[in-house]
Each structure stands twice: as C-alpha cells, then as structure tokens.
C-alpha positions, 0 to 999 in steps of 0.5 A: 500500500502507498502510505501517501494515500488513503487506506483501502477498505476503510470508511472516511469523510473527505472533509475530516481528512484534511485540516485548515492551516492558517494562511496556507493550503493543505493537501492529501492524496486520496489515490495517485496513479499514472492514469490520474490523481484524486486529492483533497485540499483545504484552503484558508480564506484568501489563499489560492493556486495561481493561474496555470495549465495542466495537460489533462482535465481536472474536476473540482468538487467543493466539499465545504465553503466558497471559492472562485475558480477562473477558467480561461479568464472567466470566473465562477463562484462555487460553494459547497456541493457544486463542481466544475471541470477545468479543461486540459490546456486551458489556464485556470486558477483557484481562490478561496473567497472563504475557507474551503475544502475541495476534492480534485480529480485529474484524469490523464490521457493514455500515452500512445 
C-alpha cells in the first residue's frame, strides 16, 4: 500500500481528512496513479493556486465553503456541493473567497 494515500477498505469523510492551516493550503492524496490523481485540499480564506495549465482535465468538487475558480479568464463562484471541470490546456486558477475544502480529480490521457 502507498502510505501517501488513503487506506483501502476503510470508511472516511473527505472533509475530516484534511485540516485548515492558517494562511496556507493543505493537501492529501486520496489515490495517485499514472492514469490520474484524486486529492483533497483545504484552503484558508484568501489563499489560492495561481493561474496555470495542466495537460489533462481536472474536476473540482467543493466539499465545504466558497471559492472562485477562473477558467480561461472567466470566473465562477462555487460553494459547497457544486463542481466544475477545468479543461486540459486551458489556464485556470483557484481562490478561496472563504475557507474551503475541495476534492480534485485529474484524469490523464493514455500515452500512445
């Protein structure tokens, strides 16, 4: 078992698996595979990930709190229970308008 992942065959609640850090961002791998990753994040209010691109699609599921997700220069306000897919190779950024937790699922295209 990869010790950097969640244990298999055990119940868990995403919001309880990562704690807020004052002035910071905390993340934890749920699963990490060559075909993609699933991670849970906790952002303190005002924290974020600056604009960047990724070579694969990524889905954000807001578990708690509120955030602003910008995709290709267009902002989207998301709150608990809402999700959005950030398309591959398009700039995106994440900003915590208040403390928030998210589940990030990244799916990679197979190498040909």
